[in-house]
N, C-alpha and C positions, 0 to 999 in steps of 0.2 A: 269294441270291434264289431261292426254290424255284419250280419249274415243274411243272405237272401236265398229264396227258393224260386226256381223257374220251372214251370210245368208246361212243356210243349204240347199243344193240342190243336192240330189243324182240323178243319172241317171235313176234308176229303178222306175217305177210307175205302180201298178197293174191295177188300174181302169181307169186312164186317161193317155194313152201313151205319153211319152215325156212332161209330164205336165209342168215341170218347165220352158221349153223354147217354149211351144206352143204359137202361136200368139193370143194375146188378144187385140182386137181393133187395130190390125195392127202391133203390135210389141211383142217380146217375153215377157211373163208375168213377168219373173224375173226382167226385166228392170224397172218395176214400183217400186219394192222394192229398187233397187239400186238408182234410182232417188230420191226417198223419203229420203233415208239416206244422199245423197249428198245435198239435199235441206235443211236438218236440219242444216247443216253448222258447226257442232261441232265434227264430227268424225275425228280422226287423220288418221284412215285407215278403209276401208270398204272391208271385205273379203267375198268371197264365198267359202264355204266348199263343195267340190264335188269330185266324182270319175269319172266324165264324161268329156271327151275332148270337146264334143259339148257344154256342159254348160259352161266350162271354156272359150271357145272362145267367147261366148255371153257375159260372165261376163267381160272379158278383154276389149271388144269393148265398153261396157257400162261404163267403168272406175273403175271397182273393181279389187282388187287383189284376187288371188286364193290360197287356201290352199287345197292340195291334201289329200283326205280322204282315210284311209286304207280300203281295201275291207271288213274287218271284221266289220267296222262301217257303211257299206252301205247296210246292210241287212234289211229286212222288220221289224224285231223285235227290232231293235236298236232305242232307244228313243233320243229325241233331247238333253236331258241333257248330255248323253254320248258324243254326237257329239260336243257340246259346250265345254265340259271339254277337249276333245282332241284338238280342235282348239285353245283354249286359252292357253293351255299348250305349244303348238307350238309357239304362238305369244310371250309369256312371256320369253321363252327360247331362242328366236332368238337373236343372238349376235348383230344384227343391231337395236334392239329395245332399244332405249336410255331411254325412259320414259314408263315403263310397264303400261298398262291401269289398273286403279283401278276399273273401271266400264265397262261393255260391254252390248250390246243390241243384242239379238237374233231377227232377223227379218225374217219372213217367206217369201219364194220365191213366193208364190201365194197369194198376198195381194194387189191387184190393187186398192181397195177402201180405203186403208190407206192414211192418210194425214200426211205430214211431221211434222206439228205442234203437232200431238199427240205423236210423238217420243220425242219432247221437253217437253211436259207436263208430259209424263211418267217418264223421267229422273228427273224432278223437284219433282215429287211425291215420287220417290224412295229416294231422298236425304232428303226430309222433314220428311218422315215416319221412316227413318233409319232402314228399313227392308232389308233382303238380296236380295229380288226380288220384282218386281212390274210387273204385266202383264195385258194385255187388255182383258176386258170381254164385252159381250153385255148387254143390258138393264136388262136381267133376270139373269145375273151373270155367263153365260156360256162362255167358252173360245172363244175369238173372232178370234183366229187363225191368228193374225197379228204380234205381237211382245211381247217380255218380256225383261225387264231390270234386271240386277243383278250385284252384286259385283263379280269381277273376281275371288277372292278367293273362293266365295261360289260356283261358277260354277266348278272350278277345284276340290274342295273338295267334291263335290256331295251333298251340303246342299239341303235338301228337299224343293220342291216348296210349301209344306204345310205351310211354313213360309212366303209366299208371301202375299202382299196386292194387291188390285185390282184397276184398272182404267177403269171406265165405258165409253163405246162408244155408240153413237146413233145407233139403229138398221139399219138405212139407210147406215151406214158405215161398216156393218159387213155381210160377206157371206163367210163362211169357204168352200173352194172348194175341195170336195172329190169325186164327181160324175159328169157325164155329165150334169145332171139337175142343179147341183150347178153352173157349169161353165156358162151355158146359163143364169141362174138367175143373176149371177155376171155381165155378160155383159149388161144386161138390167139395173141393178142398177147403173153401171158405167155411162151408157149413160144418165140416169136421173140426176146424180150428175153433169155431164159435161154440161148438158143443163141449169143448174142454172147460175145466173149472179154473185153470191157471193160464197165465201168459206163457206161450210156447215160443222159444227163440228160434 
């Protein structure tokens, strides 16, 4: 059974310019998401959905494939679900896709605190619960802004995320990056995690 990762990364960013490829501890922040997906070791393909040539260049260098996003889906008001539906519809309809993915993981482009093991745990949780989606939350139940798994058909058909179940992450692993203050806080948290001698869940 094939699995795919989709990383939505549009070029526009109102609050943090070029956010998806801004350097974070020395490398474009999107590379952390691509590397986590690669380290999970079970994705048949890792795609970056983008409308930006600059982001596509970074994605290719990091080892991901690129799905070009229509301009209409690169607007501020377009949600992640619509982007996932478009990307997965393209993947499934590709004549070169021999084994269409039954499950897919949406991985956010600005999630440097994410650990690849959590992608594995999230997939196992999705399968065990038999829900259409599973997404990561912080210790208080708020969206962690890192990833969510789902059935490919659920994404394409627009099944509501209200039917998802949750996978809780420790707060030291969660920092949703929307402002400059968030960015600086995430850099401090990342440095603290890297300073440890063992992997911290």
